[in-house]
C-alpha positions, 0 to 999 in steps of 0.5 A: 652676839655672845655666848652666855654661860648657864651661870649667866655670865656673858662672854665676849662678843664674837660677832658685831654688825652695824645697820643704818636705818632711818624710820619715820615714826610708828614704822618698823623695819627687820634686819636678818642675821644668819649665824651658823654652827661653825661660827658660834660652836667655838664659843658655847659649852653644853648649857649655854645660850646666845644673847643678841643685843640690839641698840638704836638711837633717836636722832633728834633727842639722842635717846638710846633704845636697847633690846636683848634676846636670849636664845637657849641652845639644846642638843637635838634628841637622838632616837634609835630603833633596833631592827631584829 
């Protein structure tokens, strides 16, 4: 997991995990990774995103498969209502 600047430049990875799974053909599995604001906040700026890269290998052939997910971060809107 790393931060990606608005220019598209990726920073150094700030979190890495390894999960071993052996899946039969046609099967799928889910791995959940929770990332708190306190963990990613020091690595991102106002217009950054987080990039998650996942890789796996086929044991029999050594073929490597990879997938990337880009999560855009945005500041929630703040609505103020003035009374009286």
